[in-house]
C-alpha positions in Angstrom: -31.8 -39.6 87.3 -33.9 -36.5 86.4 -32.4 -33.2 86.5 -34.3 -32.0 89.6 -32.3 -34.4 91.9 -29.0 -32.4 91.2 -28.0 -30.0 93.9 -25.7 -26.9 93.3 -22.9 -28.4 95.4 -23.0 -31.6 93.5 -22.9 -29.8 90.2 -19.8 -27.8 91.3 -18.0 -30.8 92.7 -18.5 -32.6 89.4 -17.6 -29.6 87.2 -14.3 -28.9 89.0 -12.4 -32.0 87.8 -13.9 -31.5 84.3 -12.7 -27.9 84.2 -9.3 -28.9 85.4 -9.0 -31.5 82.6 -10.1 -29.0 80.0 -7.6 -26.4 81.2 -4.7 -28.8 81.5 -3.6 -28.6 77.8 -3.4 -24.8 78.0 -1.3 -25.0 81.1 1.0 -27.5 79.5 1.3 -25.4 76.3 2.0 -22.3 78.4 4.8 -24.1 80.3 6.2 -25.4 77.1 6.3 -21.9 75.5 8.0 -20.5 78.5 10.5 -23.3 78.5 11.3 -22.7 74.8 11.8 -19.0 75.3 8.6 -17.9 73.3 5.9 -15.5 74.3 3.5 -16.8 76.9 0.3 -15.6 75.1 0.0 -16.6 71.5 -0.8 -13.8 68.9 -4.4 -13.2 67.9 -5.4 -14.8 64.6 -6.8 -12.4 61.9 -10.2 -13.5 60.8 -10.7 -13.1 57.0 -14.0 -11.4 56.2 -15.6 -10.4 52.9 -16.1 -6.9 54.2 -12.4 -6.3 55.1 -11.2 -3.1 53.4 -14.6 -1.8 52.5 -15.2 1.9 52.9 -18.4 3.8 53.6 -21.6 4.1 51.6 -21.3 7.2 49.3 -23.5 8.9 46.7 -24.3 12.3 45.3 -25.5 15.0 47.6 -29.1 14.5 46.4 -30.8 11.1 45.8 -33.7 10.7 43.5 -35.5 7.8 41.8 -34.1 6.6 38.5 -30.9 8.5 39.1 -27.6 7.9 37.4 -24.6 8.8 39.5 -21.0 8.9 38.0 -18.2 8.4 40.6 -14.6 9.0 39.6 -11.2 8.6 41.3 -7.6 8.5 40.2 -4.9 6.2 41.8 -1.1 6.1 41.4 1.0 3.0 41.4 4.6 3.8 42.3 7.1 3.5 39.4 9.6 1.8 41.7 7.4 -1.2 42.4 5.2 -3.7 40.6 1.8 -5.0 41.6 1.8 -8.5 43.0 -1.9 -8.7 43.8 -4.8 -6.3 43.4 -8.4 -7.0 44.4 -11.5 -4.8 44.3 -14.8 -5.5 46.0 -17.9 -3.4 45.6 -21.6 -3.2 45.1 -24.2 -0.5 44.4 -27.8 0.0 45.3 -29.1 -0.8 42.7 -26.8 -1.3 39.6 -23.3 -0.3 38.4 -20.7 -0.5 35.6 -17.1 -0.5 36.6 -14.4 1.1 34.4 -10.6 1.1 34.8 -8.7 3.5 32.5 -11.8 3.6 30.3 -12.1 -0.2 29.9 -15.4 -1.8 30.9 -14.5 -4.4 33.6 -18.0 -5.6 34.3 -21.4 -4.8 35.8 -23.5 -5.8 38.8 -27.2 -5.5 39.7 -27.7 -6.9 43.2 -27.0 -4.7 46.2 -27.2 -7.6 48.7 -24.1 -9.1 47.1 -20.5 -8.1 46.7 -18.7 -8.3 43.4 -15.0 -9.3 43.5 -12.6 -8.1 40.7 -9.0 -9.3 40.3 -7.1 -6.4 38.9 -3.6 -7.8 39.4 -2.7 -7.9 35.6 -4.3 -4.6 34.8 -2.4 -2.3 37.1 1.0 -1.2 35.8 3.2 1.4 37.5 1.8 4.9 36.8 -1.5 6.7 37.1 -4.9 5.0 36.7 -8.5 6.0 36.8 -11.3 4.2 38.5 -14.8 5.1 37.3 -18.2 3.8 38.3 -21.5 4.5 36.6 -24.2 3.7 39.2 -27.9 3.7 38.8 -30.6 4.0 41.5 -34.0 2.6 40.7 -35.9 4.0 43.7 -35.7 4.8 47.4 -32.2 4.5 49.0 -29.0 4.7 46.9 -25.3 4.2 47.7 -22.0 2.7 46.6 -19.5 0.8 48.8 -16.1 -0.2 47.6 -12.8 -1.4 48.9 -9.6 -2.1 46.9 -6.3 -3.5 48.1 -3.1 -3.4 46.1 0.0 -5.3 47.3 3.3 -4.1 45.9 6.5 -6.1 45.4 8.4 -4.0 48.0 5.9 -5.0 50.7 3.8 -1.9 50.7 0.0 -1.9 50.3 -2.3 0.7 48.8 -5.8 0.8 50.1 -8.6 2.5 48.1 -12.0 2.9 49.8 -15.2 4.6 49.0 -15.0 7.9 50.8 -15.2 11.6 50.2 -12.1 11.5 48.0 -14.3 10.3 45.1 -15.7 12.9 42.7 -19.3 13.0 41.3 -19.1 13.7 37.6 -22.0 15.6 35.9 -23.9 13.5 33.3 -23.1 16.1 30.7 -19.4 15.3 30.7 -17.9 13.3 27.8 -15.0 10.9 28.1 -15.1 11.2 31.8 -14.1 7.6 32.4 -10.7 8.2 30.8 -10.0 11.7 32.2 -6.7 11.7 34.1 -7.6 14.8 36.2 -10.7 15.9 37.9 -12.4 19.2 37.2 -13.1 21.8 39.8 -16.8 21.5 38.7 -16.9 17.9 40.0 -18.1 17.9 43.6 -16.9 15.5 46.2 -19.0 12.4 47.0 -21.3 12.5 50.0 -20.7 9.9 52.7 -24.1 8.5 53.6 -22.9 6.2 56.4 -20.3 3.6 57.4 -20.5 -0.2 56.7 -23.6 -1.6 58.4 -25.7 1.5 58.1 -29.4 0.7 57.7 -31.1 -0.3 55.5 -28.0 -1.9 54.1 -26.3 -5.1 55.3 -23.5 -5.8 57.7 -22.5 -8.9 55.9 -23.3 -9.6 52.2 -25.5 -12.5 51.2 -22.9 -13.6 48.7 -19.5 -12.7 47.1 -19.5 -13.0 43.3 -16.0 -13.6 41.8 -15.9 -11.8 38.5 -14.0 -13.1 35.4 -10.2 -12.7 35.6 -9.3 -9.8 33.3 -6.0 -9.7 31.3 -4.4 -6.8 29.5 -5.7 -6.2 26.0 -3.1 -7.2 23.5 -3.2 -4.7 20.6 -2.0 -6.1 17.3 0.9 -4.2 15.8 -1.2 -3.0 12.9 -3.5 -1.2 15.4 -0.8 0.6 17.3 -0.3 4.3 16.8 3.3 4.0 15.5 2.3 1.5 12.8 -0.7 3.6 11.7 1.5 6.7 11.6 4.1 4.9 9.6 1.5 3.6 7.1 0.1 7.2 6.7 3.6 8.5 6.1 4.3 5.8 3.5 1.0 6.5 1.8 1.7 10.2 1.9 5.1 9.7 0.3 3.6 7.4 -2.3 1.0 10.0 -3.2 3.6 12.7 -3.5 5.7 10.5 -5.7 2.7 9.5 -7.8 1.8 13.2 -8.2 5.3 14.0 -9.2 5.3 11.1 -11.8 1.9 12.2 -13.1 3.3 15.8 -13.5 6.4 14.5 -15.3 4.2 12.3 -17.5 2.1 15.3 -18.4 5.2 17.3 -19.2 6.5 14.5 -21.2 3.3 14.2 -23.2 3.4 17.9 -23.8 7.0 17.7 -25.0 6.0 14.8 -27.3 3.1 16.8 -28.7 5.4 19.8 -29.3 8.0 17.5 -30.9 5.4 16.0 -33.2 4.2 19.5 -34.1 7.7 20.6 -34.8 8.4 17.6 -37.0 5.4 18.3 -39.1 6.4 22.0 -39.5 10.0 21.0 -40.5 8.6 18.5 -43.0 6.3 21.0 -44.6 9.0 23.6 -44.8 11.4 21.2 -46.5 8.7 20.1 -48.9 7.4 23.5 -49.8 10.8 25.2 -50.1 13.7 22.8 -50.8 11.5 20.2 -52.6 9.9 22.8 -54.9 13.2 24.4 -55.7 14.8 21.1 -56.6 11.8 20.2 -58.7 12.1 23.5 -60.6 15.9 22.8 -61.0 15.1 19.4 -62.6 12.5 21.0 -64.9 14.9 23.7 -66.0 17.6 21.2 -66.7 15.3 19.1 -68.8 14.2 22.1 -70.8 17.9 23.1 -71.4 18.8 19.6 -72.2 16.1 19.4 -74.9 17.5 22.5 -76.7 20.9 21.0 -77.1 22.0 18.4 -79.7 22.2 14.8 -78.5 25.9 14.6 -79.1 26.6 17.7 -77.1 28.9 17.4 -74.0 26.9 20.1 -72.3 23.7 18.0 -72.7 25.4 15.1 -71.0 26.5 17.2 -68.1 23.0 18.7 -67.7 21.5 15.1 -67.8 23.9 14.1 -65.0 22.9 17.1 -63.0 19.2 16.3 -63.4 19.8 12.7 -62.5 21.6 13.7 -59.3 18.8 16.1 -58.5 16.3 13.3 -58.9 18.3 11.2 -56.5 18.4 14.1 -54.0 14.6 14.4 -54.3 14.2 10.6 -53.7 16.4 10.8 -50.6 14.5 13.8 -49.4 11.3 11.9 -49.9 12.6 9.3 -47.4 13.6 12.0 -44.9 10.1 13.6 -45.2 8.5 10.3 -44.7 10.5 9.8 -41.5 9.7 13.3 -40.2 6.0 13.2 -40.9 4.3 12.2 -37.6 1.3 10.9 -39.5 3.4 8.1 -40.8 4.1 6.6 -37.3 1.7 3.7 -37.7 2.5 0.1 -38.5 0.3 0.1 -41.6 2.1 3.1 -43.1 5.5 1.6 -42.3 4.7 -1.7 -44.0 3.2 0.1 -47.0 6.3 2.2 -47.5 8.8 -0.7 -47.0 6.9 -2.8 -49.5 6.7 0.0 -52.0 10.4 0.8 -51.6 11.4 -2.9 -52.1 9.1 -3.2 -55.2 10.6 -0.1 -56.7 14.2 -1.0 -55.9 13.9 -4.5 -57.4 11.9 -3.4 -60.4 14.9 -3.0 -62.6 16.4 -6.4 -61.6 15.4 -10.0 -62.3 14.7 -10.7 -58.7 11.1 -11.3 -57.7 10.0 -10.0 -54.4 7.3 -11.8 -52.4 5.6 -10.2 -49.4 4.2 -11.8 -46.3 2.9 -8.9 -44.1 0.8 -9.8 -41.1 -2.4 -7.6 -40.8 -2.3 -5.4 -37.7 -4.5 -2.7 -36.3 -3.3 0.9 -36.4 -2.7 0.9 -32.6 1.1 0.2 -33.0 3.3 3.2 -33.0 6.8 3.3 -34.7 8.7 6.3 -33.6 11.1 8.0 -35.9 14.3 6.3 -34.6 12.8 2.8 -35.1 11.5 3.5 -38.6 14.7 5.1 -39.6 16.9 2.2 -38.3 14.6 -0.4 -39.9 14.4 1.4 -43.2 18.2 1.7 -43.5 18.7 -1.9 -42.5 16.2 -3.1 -45.1 17.8 -0.9 -47.8 21.2 -2.3 -46.9 19.9 -5.9 -47.0 18.2 -5.4 -50.4 21.3 -3.8 -51.8 23.5 -6.7 -50.6 21.1 -9.2 -52.2 21.2 -7.4 -55.5 24.9 -7.1 -55.6 26.2 -10.3 -54.1 23.5 -13.0 -53.7 22.6 -13.9 -57.3 19.2 -14.7 -56.1 16.0 -14.9 -58.2 13.6 -14.5 -55.3 13.4 -12.5 -52.1 10.8 -13.0 -49.4 10.0 -10.0 -47.2 8.1 -10.8 -44.0 6.8 -8.3 -41.4 4.9 -9.0 -38.3 4.2 -7.4 -34.9 3.7 -9.7 -32.0 2.9 -7.8 -28.8 5.4 -5.0 -28.5 8.0 -6.5 -30.8 8.2 -5.7 -34.6 10.1 -8.2 -36.7 11.2 -7.7 -40.3 12.7 -10.8 -42.0 14.4 -10.9 -45.5 15.4 -14.2 -47.0 16.7 -15.0 -50.5 17.5 -18.1 -52.5 20.9 -16.9 -53.5 24.3 -18.5 -53.3 24.8 -17.5 -49.7 28.1 -17.0 -47.9 30.1 -18.0 -44.8 29.6 -15.2 -42.1 32.8 -16.3 -40.4 34.8 -15.4 -43.5 33.1 -12.1 -44.2 35.5 -9.2 -44.2 34.8 -6.7 -41.4 32.7 -3.8 -42.7 31.8 -5.6 -45.9 28.1 -5.7 -47.0 27.3 -3.2 -44.2 26.6 -5.9 -41.7 28.3 -4.0 -38.9 26.4 -0.8 -39.7 23.1 -2.7 -39.7 23.8 -4.2 -36.3 24.9 -0.9 -34.9 21.7 0.9 -36.1 19.5 -1.7 -34.5 21.4 -1.7 -31.2 21.1 2.1 -30.9 17.3 1.7 -30.7 17.3 -1.3 -28.5 16.8 -3.8 -31.3 18.8 -6.7 -32.8 20.1 -7.8 -36.2 20.8 -11.4 -36.9 22.2 -12.7 -40.2 22.4 -16.4 -40.9 23.7 -17.9 -44.2 25.5 -20.9 -45.6 27.1 -21.3 -48.9 24.5 -22.5 -51.4 21.6 -22.1 -49.0 20.8 -18.4 -49.4 20.8 -15.7 -46.7 18.4 -14.8 -43.9 18.4 -11.4 -42.2 16.2 -10.9 -39.1 15.6 -7.4 -37.8 13.6 -6.8 -34.6 12.8 -3.9 -32.3 10.8 -3.6 -29.2 8.2 -0.8 -29.3 7.1 1.3 -26.4 4.0 3.3 -27.3 0.5 3.0 -28.6 -1.5 5.4 -30.7 -4.3 7.5 -29.3 -7.9 6.5 -30.0 -8.3 9.1 -32.7 -5.7 7.2 -34.7 -7.9 4.1 -34.5 -10.7 6.1 -36.0 -8.5 7.5 -38.8 -7.2 4.1 -39.7 -10.8 2.7 -39.8 -11.7 5.4 -42.2 -8.6 4.8 -44.3 -9.3 1.1 -44.4 -12.9 1.7 -45.6 -11.6 3.9 -48.4 -13.2 7.1 -47.3 -10.0 8.8 -46.4 -8.4 11.0 -49.0 -4.7 11.7 -49.1 -4.6 15.4 -48.5 -1.1 15.7 -46.9 1.3 17.4 -49.3 4.1 15.3 -47.8 2.6 12.2 -49.4 3.8 13.4 -52.9 6.5 11.2 -54.5 9.1 13.1 -56.5 10.1 11.8 -59.9 
């Protein structure tokens, strides 16, 4: 049948039953709703649209080609609630960069499309700053934005593009982090509502931007850590400066002490030494004028001998006081010379084993004095009690430790049966302990005796002492110090 054969009455008669059938489910549903006690008319369903929540198109009061427009607004998240969802949609004709609290969230460059940002994890309770740096290439310009923030207490905060935004001059610095707007920042100009030509009513596309999370700052980049490090560094610098100052004072004191030691040694040598020498000479002259059998001559001879012993003792004291004799080389030379002179009148042969060392090792007065007295006591014990025919004297400096070893081939003894205080062993040990050293005596009957003396040194000579020792080793140095004189 063609369509022209249908008459209006026939069409109505056929459409009536069809309309009744189509309306029947609605009637049934309506009767059911009434029977169940619900509302007769169902509530309207909200249609989700990409333009929901958008504001108006805004821009600066004047529009030009190749124009940069900075738009700024602050928002406040209540402290009593947390953000459960926050979404921002926007676009700009032509390009934009979005900032939140100074952080670059992303950019867009197509005004026909919307750009969707999820800010749920970036909005904490408190004030925040939204900033947009927009750019217009040519012709029309505008920004449209809508932001919805859902709170945990059921409230919602809507932020739209309107005249509450501020236009920031391009000369302002750090504007994207400014918490307050300046009076010099004018309000944005509303160009038109959504759908204003030449812009769209519905975007061509909605671009979902990358989900942004809070930036986790390592603890070493936090302010409190950096301040703590600066405080520790400052304290370390102050302590270092104090230690440097104390070291300078200590060096100054040592220099003054060395100078005073030299002065005392010179005074003793020039005054006391010369007087004792004259006393010995006068005694020898008086002794020569008396007959050999005279009792007075014997007394004068005894006085001269005691004066010579005093001069010998004073020579040792001056050697210890002289700061120029603080080197390892001078110490070994003096000890070997003393041992050779002490054993000259005996039948004991003295052998030396002295390790060669540079002149960089310093032996301070307490160390030299303690070692010298211990060596003298050991030699004296060997001469008196050992019955030895040979004594070996070894000296070596390894690192910061100086060791002096005396061993003989005498009869030896049992240290466990030695009487307390005999042979001066206790005095030797005490002298070395006072300077931080040690004294070890090992012996067996018939196997001789071995005495080990060791001290740990603490200082080194200055470079000029190296030069002096080099000259001395080459034979060019001449002994000009009056304290080097040995009294006889």
